[in-house]
N, C-alpha and C positions, 0 to 999 in steps of 0.2 A: 241300353248298352250303346256306347258311342262307337260309331263306325271307324275302323282303322283305315287310313289311306296312305298311299305312297306318293309323296310330293314329286318324285321323278316321273310319275305318270299323269298326275292331275293338275299340276301347276301350268301357268301360261307358257313359260319358256319351253318345257318339254312338248306342249301342244303345238307350238310353232315348229319345233324340230320335226315332229311327226307329220305335220302338214308339208314341210319341205320334202321329207322322205316320200310321202305319197305322190307328190307332184313329180318327183324324180322317177318313181316307179312307173307312173303313167307315161312319162316321156320315153323311158326305156322301152316300154311295150310298143309304142308307136314306132320308135326308131327301128326296132327289130322287124316289125311288120313291113316297113318300107325298105328293109335291107340296108340300113345305115348303121353298121356295126360300130363305126367311130362315134356316132352320136349316142348310141345306146351305152357304150362304155363311158362316155363323158357324163351322161346322166346318172349312171350307176355310181361312178366315182363321187359325184356331188352328193348323192344320197348317203354314201358311206362316210363322207367327210362330216355330214350333219349329225349322224347317229350319236357320236359320243357327247355332243353338246347338250343332249337332254339330261343325262346324269350329271354332267359338269355344272349345268345351270342350276339344277336342284340343289347340288352340294354347296355351290357358291351362295345361293339365296339363304340356305339354312345357316351357313357361316355368318352371313351378314345379320340375320335375325338374332343370332346369339352373341355376336361381338360388336355389332354396329360400327365396325372399323371402316375407315375411309378406303383402305385397300380392298376390302370385301365389296364395298359399295361400287368402287370403280370396276371391279370384275363383273358386277351385276349389270353394268352398262356395256362393257366390252363384249360380253357373250352375245347379247341381242344384236350388236352391231355386226358380229361375225355371221349371225343367223340371217340378217338382212342381206348381206353380201351373197351368201350361198343361195338364198331365195331368188335373188336377182339373176344369178347364173343359171339356176334351174329354169326360171321363166324364159330366159333367152334361148336355152336349149329346147324347151318345149315349143316356143314360137318357131324355131327353125324346123323342128320335126313337123309341126302342123303345116308349115308353108310347103313342105315337100309332099303333102298328101292331097287327095281329092275326096270329096264326099265325107261319108261317115268315118272313114279310116282315121282321120285326124282328130276325132272327137276326144279321145283320151289325152292327146297332147294339148288340145285346147283347154280342157278342164285342168290339166296340169299347170298350164300357164296362169290360169285364173287363181288356182290354189297358191301357186308360188307368189303371185302378186299380193294376195291376202296375207301370206306369211311374212313377206317383207314389210308390209304396213303394220302388222301386229308386232313384229320385232321392233320397229321404230317406236311404237307406242310404249313398249317395255323400256326402251332407252329413256324415254321421258318419265315414265312412272318411277323409274329407279333413280331419278335425279339428274339424268344426263340431258344434253342438248339434242333434241330430236333431229335437228338439222344435220347432225353428223351422219344420220342414216339416209339423208335426202338423195345422195347419188345412187345408192342401191335401190331405194324405193322408186326413184324416177326411172331407172333402167327396167325394173320389174313392171312398172305401169306401162311403159312404152312397149315392152314385149307382149304383155297381155292385150294391149290395144291392137296389136297386129293380128291376133287370132280372131 
């Protein structure tokens, strides 16, 4: 019996989105612990912005597989670019939260920054895999890497 699977949960794009969300949640946690409601809200908003991209990415990829249209292919490139940008913003928020902590309190934000950095790099890889120019994601991946390096 062949296993049924849902591409909105198992494909690479949704995995990147879930990583961004997890990084945002870890950042939110740290920001709350240190009393930074503004930073917690920022991280929460970023996670919420990423959420719909998982289903959108899965739908666009299915459309591309069935139509092979140039418009669908372009969307398979645009979505990971958006993911990379959101990942960079989360990495920056996580680094800010981590910098405001001492000791183990910042561990969640530090892990969040590393996860967001990985998500940005993974999104850039998807841009290339889908036929785009990976350098388009370079500003976002660079920002994410710099933020992660600060933790």
